[in-house]
C-alpha positions, 0 to 999 in steps of 0.5 A: 499500499502507498504512503498516500493511502496510509495517510487517508482517515480510512486507509488502514483496512485497505491493501490496494490503492484507490482507483484514481478515476474513483478517487476523483469522483469520490473527493469532494474537496473542490466543493466542500473546501468552502467549509474550512472555517466551519471545520476549524471552529468545530474541531477546536471545540471538540478538541477542548471537549475531549480536554475536559473528558481527559483525552487531551491535556490542556497544552495539547489543546492549546498546540491544536488550537494554535495549528488551526489558527495558522491553518485558518490563516493559510485558507484566509490567505489563499495559501493552503495547499490541497493535495491529491490525498485530500478527499475532503475538507476534514482529511485536508484540515487534518493532514495539514494539522498533522504536518504543523504539530505531529502526532498530537493531531492524531488524538483529534478525532477520538470518538468523532466520525466524519459523519457527525463532523460534516453535518456539524460544519454544514449546520454552522455554515448554513446558520451563518448563511441564514443570518447573512440572507436575513440582513440582505432581504432586510435591506431589500425590504427597506429599498421597496419601502423608500421607493414607495414613500418616494412614488406614493403619488403615482396611479397606475392600473392594477391587473388581474389575468393580465387585464385592467382591473381596478386603479391602484397606487404604484407603491401599493403594487411595489409594497405587496413584494415587501410583504412576500420578502417579510414572510420569506424572511419569517420562514427562514427564522424557523428553518434556522430554529431546526438548523441550530441543533448540535450533531457533534458527539453522535459519532458514525452512528452509535454515538460517542463512547467517552462521555463527552460533555455535548452540552458544553459543546453545544454552548461552545458552538453557539447551538440552542439544542442538541440532537437526541438520536445518533442515527438521525443526527448523522443522516438528517438533511431536512434542514437542507431540503427545507433551505432548498425549498426556502430558497426556491419559493423566495426566487419565485416571489423574485421571478414574479416582481421581475416578470412585472417589471419586465412587462412594465418595462415594455414600450407597450407599457413603459411604466418604468426604466432601468437605469444603464447600469442594469440594462444591456443592449443588442449586438445587432439592433442599435435601438435595443434596451433589454432588461437582462437583469430581471430575466436572469433573475427569472431564469435562476428561479428555475435553476433553484427549483431544479435544484431543490427537486434533484436533492429531494429525489436523492434523499427519496432513495437512501436507507437510513443513517449516512450514505454517500449520496448525502454528499450531494447536499453541499453543492446544492446548498452553496449554489442556492445561498450564492444565487439568492445572496447575489439576487437580493443584493443586485435587486436592491440596487436596481430597485433604487435606480429605477425610474418611474414614468408617472405620465405613462402610468397615468395615460394607461388608466381608463374609466372602464376601470371604474365600472366597480366604482359604478357598482359601489355608487349604487350600493351606497344609494341602497342597492344590494351589490349583486343587483348594483353588479348587474346594473353596472354590467349594463352600463359596461355593455351599452358603453362598449356598444356605442364605443364610449367611455364609461364617463361619457354615457349620458345621465339619461341613459344611466337613468334608463338602466336605473333611477337611482343614478343622479347627477353625482354619479359624475364624481366617481370618475376620478382615479385618485378618489377611487384609490382614496375610498380603499382606506381599510387597512391593506387597501391602496389609499394614502392612509393605508399605504402609510399604515402599510409602511409604518407596519413594515418599518416596525417590523424591520427594526425588530428584525434588525435588532434580532439580527444584531443580537444574533451577530453579537452572540456568534462573535461572542462564541467566536 
């Protein structure tokens, strides 16, 4: 057996070298090297716990910690050299530690398996990633709020089934996506609770035989809870699947926003215009100004849905406890985080520089969108809504048959349809008046819009305070 394979964490049982092509397929170091800091953090914590259990001296722990600090610096300075025998981040870090401090490094893995090591690293990484994404989305929400305040005087058509429906404030449409994002943050926090459970100390499958203090480990690493079944602990990837589903759902929301903006950016609508920073042109047609950013975001949503489905399918077919199939979790996880982190950052900047064409929004308003207001007029006169709806429909039919706008239907004709119509019906043909009638919480009036903004700002302040507490807690643990 070669010296190379003797140094593998599992090499002692084998008499032949691993097939080089299989080695390349089996190795995950190119992907999971990203966990270098979490792997070091978990290893230092485990060394400290082994010391408390009597398996390492304080001097040995200090030696291990100092060695890992050098390794951490090498990774951060891009000086760490990955060699062929480094299957994954765990073997790479342990191999380098042995080079730096000698045989003491061999004691570090006492009672620990890569099964509980890798899942601990992954949970540490995802916990930090969730906290970063939460702040990223909060900044995105704040941008939406600021734009809503800035452009709250713009009235535009609201659409259902891609047909003009009722007049709304542009800010009301924009804030609908702030509420989606708020719900995304709240779902993310729920996932964080399930992520923040310590698996370290579970061994490969049966647990740890050396009476280590797992509660100390949990506190040291900032975990809120401890796994209570070792088989479950090493094989659980539900939290990764949850994060991938959350990522898919969140990008669906972003995709819908992007789709709206793509439509509103067309010449046929012309409601919005992206700044040069976030637009591209055509290699052939000089006049083109393409919303490529929004199209990329829309496309990324499909990619993340695919990664979520792919990983769920991977989980479906495996038996209990750890199997190498689970190695597929990190590529999907890292990709989802990178995509969302990047999208929210860029989308925030793009929305901040977006130009609203108030005139185009106003010109798109037509009085047929006030047909519902016509029915409401009759309701306010004492007519049951279903009857009012029927009569308003008759007015619409007449206007269409005569090629008239609703507001141009003569009072005499309105009164032929119903004697309830009086001269004051002319006051309903006012788009600002129309939006201002929706004054309940959740409506599109100025008052309701202010309530939305105040509610979101209040939630945002509390959310940012919670994020700050979490960040300070993580720093104190570090």
